[in-house]
MARDOFI-70802 format. One record per atom (N, C-alpha, C): y, x, z; residue number from 0. Coordinates in steps of 0.05 Angstrom, whole numbers, plus 5000, padded with zeros to 4 digits. Layout:
# MARDOFI-70802
[[Y, X, Z], NUM]
...
***
This chain:
# MARDOFI-70802
[[4976, 5017, 5000], 0]
[[5000, 5000, 5000], 0]
[[5025, 5018, 5000], 0]
[[5045, 5010, 4985], 1]
[[5069, 5026, 4984], 1]
[[5088, 5016, 5005], 1]
[[5105, 5034, 5015], 2]
[[5124, 5025, 5036], 2]
[[5146, 5010, 5023], 2]
[[5157, 4991, 5038], 3]
[[5179, 4974, 5028], 3]
[[5204, 4990, 5026], 3]
[[5217, 4990, 5002], 4]
[[5241, 5005, 4999], 4]
[[5265, 4992, 5013], 4]
[[5283, 5009, 5021], 5]
[[5308, 4999, 5033], 5]
[[5324, 4986, 5010], 5]
[[5337, 4964, 5017], 6]
[[5351, 4949, 4997], 6]
[[5381, 4954, 4999], 6]
[[5389, 4980, 4997], 7]
[[5417, 4987, 4999], 7]
[[5427, 4995, 4971], 7]
[[5453, 4990, 4966], 8]
[[5465, 4998, 4941], 8]
[[5463, 5028, 4939], 8]
[[5457, 5038, 4915], 9]
[[5454, 5066, 4911], 9]
[[5464, 5074, 4883], 9]
[[5485, 5091, 4883], 10]
[[5494, 5101, 4857], 10]
[[5472, 5116, 4841], 10]
[[5455, 5130, 4856], 11]
[[5433, 5144, 4842], 11]
[[5414, 5125, 4829], 11]
[[5408, 5102, 4842], 12]
[[5390, 5082, 4830], 12]
[[5403, 5069, 4806], 12]
[[5429, 5065, 4807], 13]
[[5444, 5054, 4784], 13]
[[5443, 5073, 4761], 13]
[[5447, 5099, 4766], 14]
[[5446, 5119, 4745], 14]
[[5418, 5121, 4733], 14]
[[5398, 5119, 4750], 15]
[[5370, 5120, 4741], 15]
[[5364, 5096, 4723], 15]
[[5373, 5072, 4732], 16]
[[5369, 5048, 4716], 16]
[[5382, 5051, 4688], 16]
[[5406, 5061, 4687], 17]
[[5420, 5065, 4662], 17]
[[5406, 5085, 4644], 17]
[[5398, 5107, 4656], 18]
[[5384, 5128, 4640], 18]
[[5357, 5118, 4630], 18]
[[5342, 5103, 4648], 19]
[[5316, 5093, 4641], 19]
[[5318, 5073, 4618], 19]
[[5338, 5055, 4619], 20]
[[5342, 5035, 4598], 20]
[[5347, 5049, 4572], 20]
[[5365, 5069, 4572], 21]
[[5371, 5083, 4547], 21]
[[5346, 5098, 4536], 21]
[[5331, 5111, 4554], 22]
[[5307, 5126, 4546], 22]
[[5286, 5107, 4534], 22]
[[5281, 5085, 4547], 23]
[[5261, 5066, 4537], 23]
[[5269, 5056, 4509], 23]
[[5295, 5051, 4505], 24]
[[5305, 5042, 4479], 24]
[[5300, 5064, 4458], 24]
[[5305, 5089, 4465], 25]
[[5300, 5111, 4446], 25]
[[5271, 5114, 4440], 25]
[[5254, 5111, 4460], 26]
[[5225, 5113, 4456], 26]
[[5215, 5090, 4438], 26]
[[5225, 5066, 4442], 27]
[[5217, 5044, 4425], 27]
[[5224, 5048, 4396], 27]
[[5249, 5058, 4392], 28]
[[5258, 5063, 4364], 28]
[[5240, 5085, 4351], 28]
[[5234, 5106, 4367], 29]
[[5217, 5127, 4356], 29]
[[5189, 5117, 4349], 29]
[[5178, 5100, 4366], 30]
[[5152, 5089, 4361], 30]
[[5153, 5071, 4336], 30]
[[5174, 5055, 4333], 31]
[[5176, 5038, 4310], 31]
[[5177, 5054, 4284], 31]
[[5191, 5077, 4285], 32]
[[5193, 5094, 4261], 32]
[[5165, 5105, 4253], 32]
[[5147, 5108, 4272], 33]
[[5121, 5119, 4266], 33]
[[5104, 5101, 4249], 33]
[[5109, 5075, 4250], 34]
[[5094, 5056, 4234], 34]
[[5113, 5037, 4221], 34]
[[5123, 5045, 4198], 35]
[[5143, 5030, 4184], 35]
[[5135, 5002, 4179], 35]
[[5151, 4983, 4187], 36]
[[5145, 4955, 4185], 36]
[[5157, 4942, 4160], 36]
[[5163, 4958, 4140], 37]
[[5173, 4947, 4115], 37]
[[5201, 4938, 4118], 37]
[[5209, 4919, 4102], 38]
[[5236, 4909, 4101], 38]
[[5239, 4882, 4116], 38]
[[5223, 4879, 4137], 39]
[[5224, 4854, 4153], 39]
[[5248, 4855, 4171], 39]
[[5261, 4832, 4174], 40]
[[5283, 4830, 4192], 40]
[[5272, 4825, 4221], 40]
[[5290, 4825, 4240], 41]
[[5283, 4823, 4268], 41]
[[5267, 4798, 4274], 41]
[[5276, 4775, 4263], 42]
[[5263, 4749, 4268], 42]
[[5235, 4750, 4256], 42]
[[5232, 4760, 4232], 43]
[[5205, 4761, 4219], 43]
[[5186, 4778, 4236], 43]
[[5195, 4801, 4245], 44]
[[5178, 4818, 4262], 44]
[[5171, 4803, 4288], 44]
[[5190, 4789, 4299], 45]
[[5185, 4774, 4323], 45]
[[5164, 4752, 4319], 45]
[[5166, 4739, 4296], 46]
[[5146, 4718, 4289], 46]
[[5118, 4730, 4287], 46]
[[5116, 4753, 4274], 47]
[[5090, 4766, 4271], 47]
[[5079, 4774, 4299], 47]
[[5096, 4784, 4316], 48]
[[5088, 4791, 4343], 48]
[[5079, 4767, 4358], 48]
[[5094, 4745, 4356], 49]
[[5087, 4720, 4370], 49]
[[5059, 4710, 4360], 49]
[[5055, 4709, 4334], 50]
[[5030, 4699, 4324], 50]
[[5007, 4718, 4331], 50]
[[5012, 4743, 4332], 51]
[[4992, 4763, 4340], 51]
[[4984, 4760, 4369], 51]
[[5003, 4756, 4386], 52]
[[4998, 4754, 4415], 52]
[[4988, 4726, 4424], 52]
[[4998, 4705, 4411], 53]
[[4993, 4678, 4421], 53]
[[4976, 4661, 4403], 53]
[[4970, 4671, 4379], 54]
[[4954, 4655, 4361], 54]
[[4971, 4636, 4344], 54]
[[4958, 4617, 4332], 55]
[[4971, 4598, 4314], 55]
[[4994, 4583, 4327], 55]
[[5014, 4576, 4310], 56]
[[5037, 4560, 4320], 56]
[[5049, 4545, 4297], 56]
[[5064, 4525, 4303], 57]
[[5079, 4510, 4283], 57]
[[5106, 4522, 4279], 57]
[[5119, 4515, 4258], 58]
[[5147, 4525, 4254], 58]
[[5164, 4517, 4277], 58]
[[5161, 4492, 4286], 59]
[[5177, 4482, 4309], 59]
[[5172, 4499, 4334], 59]
[[5147, 4505, 4339], 60]
[[5140, 4521, 4362], 60]
[[5152, 4549, 4360], 60]
[[5151, 4561, 4336], 61]
[[5162, 4587, 4333], 61]
[[5192, 4587, 4336], 61]
[[5205, 4566, 4325], 62]
[[5234, 4563, 4328], 62]
[[5242, 4561, 4357], 62]
[[5227, 4545, 4372], 63]
[[5233, 4542, 4400], 63]
[[5230, 4569, 4415], 63]
[[5208, 4583, 4408], 64]
[[5203, 4609, 4421], 64]
[[5225, 4630, 4415], 64]
[[5236, 4628, 4391], 65]
[[5257, 4647, 4383], 65]
[[5285, 4637, 4388], 65]
[[5288, 4612, 4396], 66]
[[5314, 4601, 4402], 66]
[[5331, 4597, 4377], 66]
[[5318, 4589, 4355], 67]
[[5333, 4584, 4330], 67]
[[5326, 4556, 4320], 67]
[[5342, 4547, 4300], 68]
[[5337, 4521, 4289], 68]
[[5311, 4521, 4273], 68]
[[5298, 4498, 4272], 69]
[[5273, 4495, 4257], 69]
[[5277, 4502, 4227], 69]
[[5299, 4494, 4215], 70]
[[5305, 4500, 4187], 70]
[[5307, 4530, 4183], 70]
[[5320, 4544, 4201], 71]
[[5323, 4573, 4198], 71]
[[5296, 4586, 4200], 71]
[[5280, 4577, 4219], 72]
[[5253, 4589, 4222], 72]
[[5236, 4583, 4198], 72]
[[5239, 4559, 4187], 73]
[[5224, 4553, 4162], 73]
[[5229, 4572, 4140], 73]
[[5254, 4580, 4136], 74]
[[5261, 4600, 4116], 74]
[[5248, 4627, 4121], 74]
[[5248, 4635, 4146], 75]
[[5236, 4661, 4154], 75]
[[5206, 4660, 4149], 75]
[[5193, 4638, 4157], 76]
[[5164, 4635, 4153], 76]
[[5157, 4635, 4123], 76]
[[5173, 4621, 4107], 77]
[[5167, 4620, 4078], 77]
[[5167, 4648, 4066], 77]
[[5185, 4665, 4075], 78]
[[5186, 4692, 4064], 78]
[[5161, 4708, 4074], 78]
[[5152, 4702, 4098], 79]
[[5127, 4716, 4108], 79]
[[5102, 4706, 4093], 79]
[[5102, 4680, 4086], 80]
[[5080, 4669, 4070], 80]
[[5080, 4682, 4042], 80]
[[5104, 4683, 4030], 81]
[[5105, 4695, 4003], 81]
[[5097, 4725, 4003], 81]
[[5102, 4738, 4026], 82]
[[5094, 4767, 4028], 82]
[[5065, 4770, 4035], 82]
[[5051, 4748, 4039], 83]
[[5022, 4749, 4045], 83]
[[5016, 4757, 4074], 83]
[[5035, 4753, 4092], 84]
[[5031, 4761, 4120], 84]
[[5023, 4738, 4137], 84]
[[5031, 4714, 4129], 85]
[[5026, 4689, 4145], 85]
[[5014, 4669, 4127], 85]
[[4996, 4652, 4138], 86]
[[4984, 4631, 4123], 86]
[[4985, 4605, 4139], 86]
[[4984, 4583, 4125], 87]
[[4986, 4557, 4138], 87]
[[4960, 4541, 4134], 87]
[[4954, 4524, 4153], 88]
[[4931, 4506, 4152], 88]
[[4939, 4480, 4165], 88]
[[4927, 4458, 4157], 89]
[[4934, 4432, 4169], 89]
[[4928, 4433, 4199], 89]
[[4946, 4421, 4214], 90]
[[4942, 4419, 4243], 90]
[[4918, 4400, 4248], 90]
[[4899, 4408, 4265], 91]
[[4875, 4391, 4269], 91]
[[4881, 4363, 4281], 91]
[[4902, 4361, 4297], 92]
[[4909, 4336, 4310], 92]
[[4931, 4320, 4297], 92]
[[4946, 4333, 4279], 93]
[[4969, 4319, 4266], 93]
[[4972, 4330, 4238], 93]
[[4961, 4316, 4219], 94]
[[4961, 4325, 4191], 94]
[[4989, 4329, 4179], 94]
[[5010, 4319, 4192], 95]
[[5037, 4324, 4182], 95]
[[5047, 4352, 4188], 95]
[[5034, 4365, 4208], 96]
[[5042, 4391, 4216], 96]
[[5024, 4413, 4204], 96]
[[5036, 4437, 4201], 97]
[[5021, 4460, 4191], 97]
[[5019, 4480, 4214], 97]
[[4995, 4490, 4218], 98]
[[4992, 4512, 4238], 98]
[[4993, 4538, 4223], 98]
[[5010, 4556, 4232], 99]
[[5014, 4582, 4219], 99]
[[4998, 4603, 4234], 99]
[[4987, 4622, 4219], 100]
[[4972, 4644, 4231], 100]
[[4975, 4668, 4214], 100]
[[4968, 4691, 4225], 101]
[[4969, 4716, 4210], 101]
[[4946, 4717, 4189], 101]
[[4952, 4728, 4166], 102]
[[4930, 4732, 4147], 102]
[[4913, 4755, 4156], 102]
[[4888, 4757, 4146], 103]
[[4871, 4780, 4154], 103]
[[4884, 4806, 4146], 103]
[[4898, 4807, 4123], 104]
[[4911, 4833, 4115], 104]
[[4934, 4840, 4134], 104]
[[4948, 4820, 4144], 105]
[[4969, 4825, 4163], 105]
[[4958, 4835, 4190], 105]
[[4936, 4823, 4199], 106]
[[4923, 4832, 4223], 106]
[[4915, 4861, 4221], 106]
[[4904, 4869, 4198], 107]
[[4896, 4896, 4194], 107]
[[4920, 4915, 4193], 107]
[[4941, 4906, 4180], 108]
[[4966, 4922, 4179], 108]
[[4978, 4926, 4206], 108]
[[4978, 4905, 4223], 109]
[[4988, 4908, 4251], 109]
[[4970, 4927, 4267], 109]
[[4944, 4925, 4263], 110]
[[4925, 4942, 4277], 110]
[[4930, 4972, 4269], 110]
[[4933, 4976, 4243], 111]
[[4938, 5003, 4233], 111]
[[4965, 5014, 4243], 111]
[[4985, 4997, 4244], 112]
[[5012, 5005, 4255], 112]
[[5010, 5013, 4284], 112]
[[4995, 4997, 4300], 113]
[[4992, 5004, 4328], 113]
[[4977, 5031, 4331], 113]
[[4957, 5034, 4315], 114]
[[4942, 5059, 4316], 114]
[[4959, 5083, 4309], 114]
[[4977, 5081, 4290], 115]
[[4995, 5102, 4283], 115]
[[5014, 5109, 4306], 115]
[[5025, 5088, 4319], 116]
[[5043, 5093, 4341], 116]
[[5028, 5106, 4365], 116]
[[5004, 5095, 4371], 117]
[[4989, 5107, 4393], 117]
[[4980, 5135, 4387], 117]
[[4973, 5141, 4362], 118]
[[4966, 5169, 4355], 118]
[[4990, 5187, 4358], 118]
[[5013, 5179, 4349], 119]
[[5037, 5195, 4352], 119]
[[5042, 5201, 4381], 119]
[[5041, 5180, 4398], 120]
[[5046, 5183, 4426], 120]
[[5026, 5202, 4439], 120]
[[5000, 5198, 4432], 121]
[[4979, 5214, 4443], 121]
[[4984, 5244, 4437], 121]
[[4990, 5250, 4411], 122]
[[4995, 5278, 4403], 122]
[[5020, 5289, 4416], 122]
[[5040, 5272, 4419], 123]
[[5065, 5281, 4432], 123]
[[5059, 5289, 4461], 123]
[[5043, 5274, 4474], 124]
[[5036, 5280, 4502], 124]
[[5019, 5306, 4503], 124]
[[4999, 5306, 4486], 125]
[[4980, 5329, 4485], 125]
[[4994, 5355, 4478], 125]
[[5012, 5354, 4459], 126]
[[5025, 5378, 4449], 126]
[[5049, 5388, 4466], 126]
[[5060, 5370, 4482], 127]
[[5085, 5377, 4496], 127]
[[5084, 5378, 4526], 127]
[[5061, 5370, 4538], 128]
[[5059, 5368, 4567], 128]
[[5035, 5384, 4577], 128]
[[5039, 5398, 4599], 129]
[[5017, 5411, 4612], 129]
[[5000, 5390, 4626], 129]
[[4977, 5397, 4636], 130]
[[4960, 5379, 4650], 130]
[[4975, 5367, 4674], 130]
[[4989, 5384, 4689], 131]
[[5004, 5375, 4712], 131]
[[5026, 5355, 4704], 131]
[[5040, 5361, 4682], 132]
[[5061, 5342, 4672], 132]
[[5048, 5316, 4662], 132]
[[5025, 5318, 4650], 133]
[[5011, 5293, 4642], 133]
[[5004, 5276, 4666], 133]
[[4997, 5288, 4688], 134]
[[4991, 5273, 4713], 134]
[[5017, 5261, 4724], 134]
[[5039, 5276, 4723], 135]
[[5065, 5266, 4731], 135]
[[5073, 5241, 4714], 135]
[[5068, 5243, 4688], 136]
[[5074, 5221, 4670], 136]
[[5056, 5197, 4677], 136]
[[5031, 5202, 4683], 137]
[[5013, 5180, 4691], 137]
[[5023, 5167, 4717], 137]
[[5032, 5183, 4736], 138]
[[5043, 5172, 4761], 138]
[[5068, 5155, 4755], 138]
[[5085, 5166, 4737], 139]
[[5110, 5151, 4730], 139]
[[5103, 5125, 4716], 139]
[[5082, 5125, 4700], 140]
[[5073, 5101, 4686], 140]
[[5066, 5079, 4706], 140]
[[5052, 5087, 4727], 141]
[[5045, 5068, 4748], 141]
[[5070, 5056, 4762], 141]
[[5090, 5073, 4766], 142]
[[5115, 5063, 4777], 142]
[[5129, 5044, 4758], 142]
[[5129, 5051, 4733], 143]
[[5142, 5033, 4713], 143]
[[5127, 5006, 4711], 143]
[[5101, 5007, 4715], 144]
[[5086, 4982, 4715], 144]
[[5095, 4964, 4737], 144]
[[5102, 4975, 4760], 145]
[[5112, 4959, 4782], 145]
[[5138, 4945, 4775], 145]
[[5155, 4958, 4759], 146]
[[5179, 4945, 4750], 146]
[[5172, 4921, 4732], 146]
[[5153, 4925, 4714], 147]
[[5145, 4904, 4696], 147]
[[5133, 4881, 4711], 147]
[[5118, 4887, 4732], 148]
[[5103, 4866, 4748], 148]
[[5121, 4850, 4767], 148]
[[5146, 4859, 4771], 149]
[[5164, 4844, 4789], 149]
[[5169, 4816, 4777], 149]
[[5166, 4796, 4794], 150]
[[5170, 4769, 4784], 150]
[[5200, 4763, 4785], 150]
[[5209, 4746, 4766], 151]
[[5237, 4739, 4765], 151]
[[5246, 4721, 4787], 151]
***
């Protein structure tokens, strides 16, 4: 069990939060560059992530999840369908609706993109850190996980 931290204002903690936020942003951008996602815009990438993580969805459900109008989401989805990344099928309970899902080729593309990013990160760690530093990084990862696990 970890000891309960003191809840006092700390300039050092504020500086750490600022630095950590900037560093995580830089790491995310670097990881994204390792597996080029083509000419997709932010919303299209978000739709693919949503369908990959949550499975099939309707245009309305995707629009709600992204906080955009259904008509706007429909245009984004159409471009993904034309690109062969998303496919539609009749909703099993409501024939008026279409359930959208990733195409098999899109699933493979996402898998390959993840593998490229993970391979880059693996080699970056292997090539740039001593065993002791790798352990320090593993310890820091556990601490970062605690930040992620904090409930809102």
